[in-house]
C-alpha positions in Angstrom: -17.6 -0.1 9.4 -15.9 2.8 11.1 -12.0 2.7 11.1 -9.9 0.5 13.4 -6.1 1.2 13.5 -5.4 -1.4 10.9 -8.1 -0.2 8.3 -7.2 3.5 9.0 -3.4 2.8 8.1 -4.4 0.8 5.1 -6.9 3.4 3.6 -4.4 6.3 4.4 -1.7 4.5 2.5 -3.9 3.9 -0.4 -5.8 7.3 -0.5 -3.2 9.7 1.0 0.0 7.8 0.3 0.9 8.1 4.1 3.2 5.6 5.7 1.8 3.8 8.8 4.1 5.9 11.0 3.0 9.2 9.4 -0.6 8.2 9.8 -0.4 7.4 13.5 1.6 10.6 14.2 -1.0 12.8 12.6 -3.7 10.8 14.3 -2.0 11.3 17.5 -2.1 15.1 17.1 -5.9 14.9 16.3 -6.5 12.9 19.3 -4.4 14.9 21.8 -6.1 18.2 20.6 -6.3 21.1 18.2 -6.6 24.8 19.1 -10.0 25.8 17.7 -9.4 29.5 18.2 -10.2 29.8 21.9 -6.7 28.8 23.2 -7.9 25.4 24.6 -6.9 22.3 22.7 -9.9 20.1 21.6 -9.5 16.4 20.7 -11.1 15.8 17.4 -11.0 12.0 17.2 -11.2 9.2 19.7 -8.2 7.0 20.6 -6.5 5.7 17.5 -5.0 2.5 18.7 -7.9 0.1 18.6 -9.1 -3.0 16.8 -12.8 -2.4 17.7 -15.6 -1.2 15.4 -17.9 -0.4 18.4 -19.5 3.1 18.5 -21.3 4.6 21.5 -25.0 5.1 21.3 -24.5 8.9 22.0 -22.2 9.2 19.0 -24.6 7.2 16.8 -27.6 9.4 17.9 -25.6 12.7 17.0 -24.6 11.2 13.7 -28.1 10.1 12.7 -29.4 13.5 13.5 -26.7 15.2 11.4 -27.4 12.8 8.4 -31.2 13.6 8.6 -30.7 17.3 8.7 -28.1 17.2 5.8 -29.3 14.5 3.5 -32.8 13.4 4.7 -34.5 10.7 6.5 -34.2 8.0 3.6 -30.3 8.1 4.2 -30.7 6.8 7.8 -31.5 3.1 8.4 -34.3 2.2 10.8 -31.9 0.6 13.3 -28.4 2.0 14.1 -25.9 -0.4 12.5 -23.6 -2.6 14.5 -20.4 -4.2 13.1 -18.5 -7.2 14.0 -14.8 -6.8 14.5 -12.9 -8.9 12.2 -9.4 -8.9 13.7 -8.2 -12.1 15.5 -8.0 -11.7 19.3 -9.4 -8.2 19.2 -9.4 -6.3 22.4 -12.4 -4.1 22.3 -11.6 -1.8 25.2 -11.9 1.3 23.0 -14.4 2.5 20.4 -13.7 2.6 16.7 -11.5 5.6 15.5 -14.2 8.3 14.9 -14.7 12.1 15.3 -15.5 13.1 18.7 -18.4 15.1 17.4 -20.2 14.5 14.0 -21.0 18.3 14.1 -17.3 19.2 13.7 -17.3 18.7 9.9 -14.1 18.9 8.0 -15.1 22.1 6.3 -15.7 23.8 9.8 -12.2 22.4 11.0 -10.1 23.2 8.0 -8.9 26.6 9.0 -7.5 25.1 12.3 -5.6 22.2 10.7 -2.6 21.5 8.7 -3.0 20.1 5.3 -2.1 16.6 6.5 -4.3 16.9 9.7 -7.2 18.1 7.5 -6.9 15.2 5.0 -6.8 12.5 7.6 -9.6 14.1 9.7 -11.7 14.4 6.6 -11.2 10.7 5.8 -12.0 9.6 9.5 -15.2 11.9 9.6 -16.4 10.8 6.3 -16.0 7.1 7.0 -17.8 7.4 10.4 -20.7 9.4 8.9 -20.9 6.8 6.0 -21.0 3.9 8.5 -24.3 5.2 10.0 -26.0 5.5 6.7 -28.2 3.4 4.5 -26.5 1.0 1.9 -26.2 2.1 -1.8 -28.6 0.3 -4.1 -27.5 -0.7 -7.6 -29.3 -1.8 -10.7 -27.2 -4.6 -12.2 -27.5 -6.3 -15.6 -25.8 -9.5 -16.7 -26.0 -10.8 -20.3 -24.8 -14.4 -21.1 -24.3 -15.4 -24.7 -23.8 -19.0 -25.4 -22.0 -20.2 -28.5 -20.3 -23.1 -30.1 -17.9 -23.9 -32.8 -17.1 -27.4 -34.4 -14.9 -28.2 -31.4 -15.9 -26.1 -28.4 -18.8 -24.6 -26.5 -18.1 -21.2 -24.9 -19.8 -18.5 -23.0 -19.4 -14.7 -23.5 -20.6 -12.4 -20.6 -21.1 -8.8 -20.2 -22.1 -7.1 -16.9 -23.0 -3.6 -15.9 -24.3 -1.6 -13.0 -25.8 1.7 -12.3 -26.5 3.4 -9.0 -30.1 3.6 -8.2 -29.8 5.1 -4.7 -26.6 6.7 -3.4 -26.9 5.9 0.3 -23.6 6.1 2.1 -21.8 6.9 -1.3 -23.2 10.4 -1.0 -20.6 10.9 1.7 -17.7 8.4 1.2 -16.5 5.7 -1.1 -13.5 3.4 -0.1 -10.7 3.2 -2.5 -10.1 -0.3 -3.9 -7.2 -2.4 -2.7 -4.7 -3.9 -5.1 -6.2 -7.3 -4.7 -9.8 -6.3 -5.0 -11.9 -6.1 -8.2 -14.9 -4.2 -9.1 -17.8 -6.3 -8.2 -20.5 -4.8 -10.5 -18.5 -4.7 -13.8 -18.8 -1.9 -16.3 -21.3 0.8 -17.0 -24.9 -0.5 -17.5 -25.4 2.1 -20.3 -22.8 0.3 -22.5 -25.2 -2.8 -22.7 -28.1 -2.7 -25.0 -31.4 -3.3 -23.1 -33.5 -4.4 -26.0 -32.2 -8.0 -25.7 -34.5 -11.0 -25.3 -33.8 -14.4 -23.9 -32.9 -16.9 -26.8 -32.2 -14.1 -29.3 -29.5 -15.1 -31.8 -26.4 -13.0 -32.0 -24.2 -12.5 -35.1 -20.4 -12.7 -34.5 -18.8 -9.6 -36.0 -15.3 -9.7 -34.8 -13.0 -11.5 -32.4 -10.5 -9.5 -30.5 -7.7 -11.8 -28.9 -5.9 -10.4 -26.0 -2.9 -12.3 -24.5 -2.2 -12.1 -20.8 1.0 -13.2 -19.1 1.0 -14.7 -15.6 2.5 -12.1 -13.2 3.9 -12.9 -9.8 2.1 -11.5 -6.8 3.1 -7.8 -6.2 5.4 -7.1 -3.4 3.9 -5.9 -0.1 3.0 -2.2 0.4 2.8 -1.0 3.9 -1.0 -1.2 3.6 -1.1 -4.9 2.4 1.5 -5.9 5.0 -0.6 -4.3 7.9 -3.6 -6.2 6.5 -1.8 -9.6 6.6 -0.5 -8.8 10.2 -4.1 -8.3 11.2 -5.3 -11.4 9.4 -2.7 -13.6 11.2 -3.3 -12.0 14.5 0.3 -10.7 14.6 0.7 -7.8 16.9 -1.6 -5.1 18.2 -2.9 -1.9 16.7 -0.1 -0.1 18.6 2.6 -2.3 17.2 1.8 -2.1 13.3 3.7 1.2 12.6 6.7 0.5 14.9 7.1 -2.9 13.3 7.3 -1.4 9.8 9.5 1.4 11.0 11.9 -1.2 12.6 12.1 -3.2 9.4 13.2 -0.1 7.4 15.4 1.4 10.2 17.5 -1.6 10.6 18.0 -2.0 6.9 16.1 -5.3 6.4 13.8 -3.8 3.7 13.6 -0.4 1.8 10.6 1.3 0.1 10.7 1.8 -3.6 7.6 3.2 -5.4 5.7 2.5 -2.2 6.6 -1.3 -2.2 8.7 -3.0 0.4 11.9 -4.8 -1.0 14.2 -7.0 1.0 17.8 -5.9 1.2 20.6 -8.5 1.3 21.0 -8.1 5.0 17.2 -8.9 5.4 17.5 -12.0 3.2 20.6 -13.3 5.3 18.9 -12.6 8.7 15.7 -14.2 7.5 17.4 -17.3 6.2 19.4 -17.8 9.5 16.3 -17.3 11.6 14.3 -19.9 9.6 17.1 -22.4 10.1 17.9 -21.9 13.8 14.5 -20.4 15.2 11.9 -22.1 13.1 9.1 -21.9 15.7 9.9 -18.3 16.7 9.5 -16.9 13.1 6.4 -19.1 12.3 3.5 -16.8 11.7 1.4 -18.8 14.2 4.0 -18.2 17.1 3.2 -14.5 17.6 -0.6 -15.0 17.5 -0.4 -17.9 19.9 1.8 -15.9 22.4 -0.7 -13.0 22.2 -3.6 -15.4 23.2 -1.6 -16.6 26.1 -0.9 -13.1 27.3 -4.7 -12.2 27.0 -5.5 -15.2 29.1 -2.8 -14.0 31.7 -4.6 -10.6 31.7 -7.8 -12.2 32.2 -6.5 -14.4 35.2 -7.2 -17.6 33.3 -3.5 -18.6 32.9 -0.5 -18.5 35.2 2.2 -16.2 33.8 5.1 -18.2 35.3 3.8 -21.3 33.5 3.6 -19.4 30.2 7.1 -17.9 30.5 8.6 -21.2 31.6 7.1 -23.0 28.6 8.6 -20.5 26.3 11.9 -19.8 27.9 13.5 -23.1 28.5 13.2 -24.4 24.8 14.2 -20.9 23.6 17.4 -20.7 25.9 18.3 -24.1 24.5 18.0 -22.8 21.0 20.1 -19.9 21.7 22.9 -21.9 23.2 22.7 -24.3 20.1 22.7 -21.3 17.6 25.7 -19.6 19.4 27.6 -22.8 18.5 26.2 -23.8 15.2 25.1 -20.4 13.6 27.7 -19.4 11.0 28.9 -15.8 11.0 27.7 -14.5 7.6 28.8 -11.3 6.1 27.6 -9.9 2.9 30.1 -10.0 0.2 31.2 -6.4 -0.6 30.3 -5.4 -4.3 33.1 -3.0 -5.6 32.5 -0.8 -8.5 36.0 -0.5 -9.6 36.9 3.0 -8.6 39.1 4.5 -5.9 37.7 6.6 -3.1 38.1 10.3 -4.2 38.1 11.6 -0.6 40.8 9.4 1.1 42.4 8.0 -2.0 43.2 4.8 -0.1 40.0 2.7 -0.1 37.9 1.3 -2.8 34.3 2.3 -3.5 31.7 -0.3 -2.9 27.8 -0.7 -3.0 26.0 -0.7 0.4 22.4 -1.0 1.5 20.6 1.6 3.6 17.1 2.3 4.6 16.5 4.1 1.3 18.0 1.4 -1.0 21.5 1.2 -2.4 24.3 3.8 -2.2 28.1 3.9 -2.7 30.5 4.4 0.0 34.3 3.8 0.9 35.3 0.6 2.2 37.2 2.2 4.9 34.0 3.4 6.6 33.7 4.7 9.3 37.4 6.1 9.0 36.4 7.5 5.6 32.8 8.8 5.3 32.6 9.4 1.6 29.2 8.5 0.1 27.6 9.2 -3.2 24.3 8.0 -4.8 24.1 4.6 -6.5 23.2 5.3 -10.2 21.1 2.6 -11.6 21.6 2.5 -15.3 18.7 1.4 -17.6 20.8 0.7 -20.7 19.7 3.8 -22.8 21.7 6.7 -23.9 20.8 10.3 -23.1 19.3 12.0 -26.1 21.2 15.3 -25.3 24.8 14.2 -24.4 25.0 10.4 -25.0 25.5 9.9 -21.3 23.8 7.0 -19.5 20.2 7.4 -18.5 19.8 6.4 -14.8 16.9 5.8 -12.5 16.7 8.5 -9.7 14.4 9.4 -6.8 13.2 12.7 -5.4 13.4 13.3 -1.7 9.9 11.8 -1.2 10.8 8.7 -3.1 9.2 9.4 -6.5 11.0 7.7 -9.3 12.2 9.7 -12.4 14.8 9.3 -15.0 17.9 11.6 -15.7 21.3 11.8 -17.2 24.2 10.4 -15.3 26.2 13.6 -16.2 23.9 15.8 -14.2 24.4 18.8 -13.5 26.2 19.2 -16.7 23.3 17.7 -18.6 19.8 18.6 -17.3 17.7 15.8 -19.2 14.9 14.4 -17.1 11.7 12.4 -17.6 9.1 11.3 -15.3 8.3 8.4 -17.8 10.5 5.5 -18.4 12.6 5.9 -21.6 12.3 3.0 -24.1 15.1 1.3 -26.0 13.4 1.9 -29.3 13.4 5.2 -31.3 10.2 7.0 -32.5 9.2 5.5 -35.8 8.4 9.0 -37.2 11.4 11.2 -36.1 13.8 8.7 -34.4 13.5 10.7 -31.2 13.2 9.1 -27.7 10.1 7.3 -26.8 8.9 7.0 -23.2 6.3 4.7 -21.6 3.1 6.7 -21.1 1.3 3.7 -19.5 1.2 -0.1 -19.9 -0.1 0.1 -23.4 1.2 3.4 -25.0 4.4 5.1 -25.8 4.9 8.9 -26.4 7.7 10.6 -28.2 9.5 13.4 -26.5 10.3 15.2 -29.7 7.4 15.0 -32.1 4.8 14.2 -29.3 3.2 11.4 -31.3 1.6 8.6 -29.5 2.0 4.8 -30.4 0.7 1.6 -29.1 3.6 -0.3 -27.4 3.1 -3.5 -29.4 3.4 -1.5 -32.6 7.0 -0.3 -31.8 8.3 -3.1 -29.5 8.4 -6.9 -29.7 5.7 -8.8 -27.5 8.4 -10.0 -25.0 9.7 -6.5 -24.5 6.2 -5.1 -24.0 5.5 -7.8 -21.3 8.8 -6.9 -19.6 7.9 -3.2 -19.6 4.6 -4.0 -18.1 6.3 -6.0 -15.3 
């Protein structure tokens, strides 16, 4: 389907690494208009705050003509497709997010757009054109091999697929979400096709592979927007402000594109659950949204809705004012005196970008310094501590705590074991391999580290 606000934000996060706020700011620019060389701003996309997948007949006709001219008639279905909106309580006053004209291709618009504008416009244009094309067709193959030992019966399975007809894939392919798996398995070319039903197989080798149960990953902005939409919490116009508010107030911080709760966030959450359980219940906001929709449709009295909400809420507020404890996060001191005022002690605080160090006398003393997160490994150049650092854009790298006197840095995480060949520093190349920074040899992680350490590294 063409984009809604929610799916646009999710795909821009996965594909372009944009925050929800950044996505909406750039979409606003494309909607308000871009100067295409004639001095007059031209809106390139439709309204970007929508939960509808509807498309006008005029836009569909233009897209179909473009597809026939560019790709051929077999890429256009007989009937223009119609999509059903999935969002709970969707208000379909606007169309889906689409280009205002299919003829304004990304290539033709590129010279008038900034890099970010071009990347987002290209994504919106491709998705819309693809939504009007025929499905892709795959050849799939599945081989099941039944076996038995003295104790057990078991089934081995191999699956593969190959694209027979590209269809919409000629224009666009959606990136996989972190909870989604490939449906069609591996490559069909890797499976021998000269198999016959009932043919006996010879067991050549067993390759055991141990997997450790992993906790579900923390929310990214994309997955949190998806959950908000699934529960019917908020509207397309509120997803980005909600995520910004959580971070601006210091309830969560972003690290490696994941949202982590701060100590303040945990305390606020715990207090609200105890004293306002019905307000922070996921069903409350969705229920209130439905009531507001009924008020807008003149099927419910607004005074009755507000009365039913306000009287119990006011009583909860009074009770909380009496019973809710005043909770302050215990300061975590680092054992150093402030070098600026020489009166206060330095302590760890939480900000929108994670931990930092400041003077306890803030705001009288505004001394701050970055929090250096040690990883328990010494620098190979000067024996200082290796610490985790972040670029201005939030990308993690590793460097020496003695910077700028020592310039050691690595994008890959250093490991606590030396290289078996030269005793140099090993870094984690990926989940399974390690590389040596000195001799540049590559090793399997389970060859140089205990199994428990390998699992910890993967986590």
